[in-house]
N, C-alpha and C positions, 0 to 999 in steps of 0.2 A: 503494500500499499505505498501510495506517495504521500507524505506530508510536508509541510513547511518550517524550516528552521532559519534560526538568525545566526548567520556567520559573522564572527566577530572580525575576522581577518579581512572579509569583503565589506564588512558594513552593511550586508544589505539581507533581506528575507530571500530565502533560496527553496527550489524542491528539491526532495530528498527521500532516498528510502533508507530505513532504519536498520543498520547490521546487526548490531549488540546492543546490549543495555548493561551497565556496571554500577555498583554502588561504591561512591565515594565517602569520604568522611560526615558531609552531612546534606549530600543531595545524589541524585540518580546522573550519570552520564552518559551519552548513547554516541555509539560511533555511527555516522552517516555518509551516506554516497551522494553527493551532489550531483542530480542528474544533467544540470546545465552546464557544470563547469568539470565533471569526470575526475573529481578529487574527493577523498575521504577526510571526514573532519570529525571532532569530538564536539558536541555541544550538551549542555545543560538541559536536563528535562523541562525545565520553565522555559526554555526557548524555542520549543516545538509546538506547532498549531496545527489545526486540521485546515487542508487547502480547499479553497473554494472552488466550486466546478469550472467557473470563468478562468480561473488560473491554471486548471488543468487543462483546459483547450489547447493552450499555446504548445507547438511542438517544442521536445527537447533540442537542445543545442548540442547536446554530446550523447554520444552511444557506445555503450560497452560492445568491445568486439574481440575478436581473436584473429591472429593472423596463422592461415593454415599452414602447419608443419613447422612455424618458426619456433625453434626451442630455445629455451634460456640457457647461457652460457655464464661462466664466473672465472674469474681469474685465480689460480691456486701458487700461491708462493710458496716455496720450500727453502726455508733460511738456513737450513743445514747444507743443503747441496747449492745454494745459491742459484735456484732457479725459479722460472716462471713458466706456466703452460695454462691454455685455455681449456677447461673442461667442463661437460654437460651438469648443468644445475637443476634443483628442484623447482625453482622459481626464480622470477626475475629480481636481480638485486637492484638498489636504487640507482646506482650508477650507470647500469645497463638501460634503464627505464629512461632515465634523463638523457641518455646518448641517443635512445630510440627517438624521443620528443623532439629533440634539435634535429635530427635527420627530417622528421616530420614537416618541421618548420620552413 
């Protein structure tokens, strides 16, 4: 279900999908995926609202997608042998994601 959350970083209300909820010292914090910015953020539960139908009619600016047969890799450094090589990884690390986003720009 899509809801509306306030992003402190963007200073605006954004459409989001809630991914997880966790309890902090005095409030609940939720991890949300912003459907118009394709990024994950954490927001306090007090900053979540039900989306109005008119707000939901606007098409999403970002879409989650996958690159067919593109596999993540990472750099493995062996300090004992003083070598580095690229090996398969289970998930994309932040450096590879940033590099790929720069290529798309």
